Each structure stands twice: as C-alpha cells, then as structure tokens.
C-alpha positions as CSV (number, residue, x, y, z in Angstrom):
1,M,-3.4,5.5,9.3
2,N,-0.5,7.6,10.5
3,K,2.9,8.5,9.2
4,D,4.6,5.7,11.2
5,E,2.4,3.1,9.7
6,V,3.1,4.4,6.2
7,A,6.8,4.2,6.8
8,K,6.6,0.7,8.1
9,L,4.5,-0.5,5.2
10,Q,6.7,1.2,2.7
11,S,9.8,-0.4,4.2
12,Y,8.1,-3.8,4.3
13,L,7.2,-3.6,0.6
14,Q,10.7,-2.4,-0.3
15,K,12.3,-5.3,1.5
16,L,9.8,-8.0,0.4
17,F,10.2,-7.1,-3.3
18,D,13.8,-6.0,-3.0
19,N,12.9,-2.7,-4.7
20,Q,13.3,0.7,-3.3
21,S,10.9,2.2,-5.9
22,F,7.8,1.4,-3.8
23,D,6.2,4.6,-2.3
24,V,3.3,4.5,0.1
25,R,1.2,7.6,0.4
26,L,-1.4,8.9,2.8
27,R,-4.8,9.5,1.1
28,P,-6.6,12.8,1.6
29,N,-9.8,12.5,3.6
30,Q,-9.3,8.7,4.1
31,K,-8.0,7.3,7.4
32,D,-8.4,3.6,6.7
33,S,-6.2,3.2,3.6
34,V,-3.1,4.4,1.7
35,E,-2.0,4.5,-1.8
36,V,0.8,2.3,-3.2
37,Y,3.0,3.6,-6.1
38,L,5.8,1.8,-7.9
39,K,8.1,4.6,-9.2
40,D,5.4,7.1,-10.3
41,E,2.7,4.7,-11.3
42,Y,-0.2,4.1,-8.9
43,I,-0.6,0.3,-8.4
44,G,-3.1,-0.2,-5.6
45,L,-4.4,0.4,-2.1
46,I,-3.5,-0.9,1.4
47,Y,-6.5,-1.1,3.8
48,K,-6.1,-1.4,7.5
49,D,-8.3,-4.0,9.2
50,E,-8.7,-3.9,13.0
51,D,-11.2,-6.7,13.6
52,D,-11.1,-8.9,16.7
53,D,-8.4,-6.9,18.4
54,D,-5.9,-7.8,15.7
55,I,-4.5,-5.5,13.1
56,S,-3.8,-6.5,9.6
57,Y,-3.1,-4.8,6.2
58,D,-4.9,-5.8,3.0
59,F,-3.2,-5.0,-0.3
60,Q,-5.6,-4.6,-3.2
61,M,-4.2,-4.3,-6.8
62,A,-6.2,-4.3,-10.0
63,I,-4.5,-5.7,-13.1
64,L,-6.2,-4.7,-16.4
65,D,-6.3,-7.2,-19.2
66,F,-4.4,-5.0,-21.6
67,D,-1.5,-4.8,-19.2
68,L,-0.9,-8.5,-19.6
69,E,-0.2,-8.2,-23.3
C-alpha cells in the first residue's frame, strides 16, 4: 500500500467511528497490509485484496477473552 491509501483508510475509520484517535500505519517489509492503532494501542491489520479487478480492504481484529471482562 502507499501513503495515499493509508490516509484514505485512516480518514474512513475516523469518520465511520466518529473518532479521530484511529491511526493507520505502513508496515515495514509488508506491501499488502497496514497496522491500525486506536490511540497508542495496536488493534489490528487491514489487508488489501485485489482479486477480479476489484480492490477491497479487509480489517482483521483479534479480541482476547480477558479483554471482555
């Protein structure tokens, strides 16, 4: 991914969740995904999918059982 895509994804998440604390960052040595942070806490990855001439972005977030308590 490039810096323009990162900026668009970050803006989208901030608007969608009405929260300016989302931060999307490029990953070193990885071109197909970016890291997502909420404030300073890492919360997941966004992967770029370019199948069938369509581009989509898949957000993957793990929720640990002790976080639910």
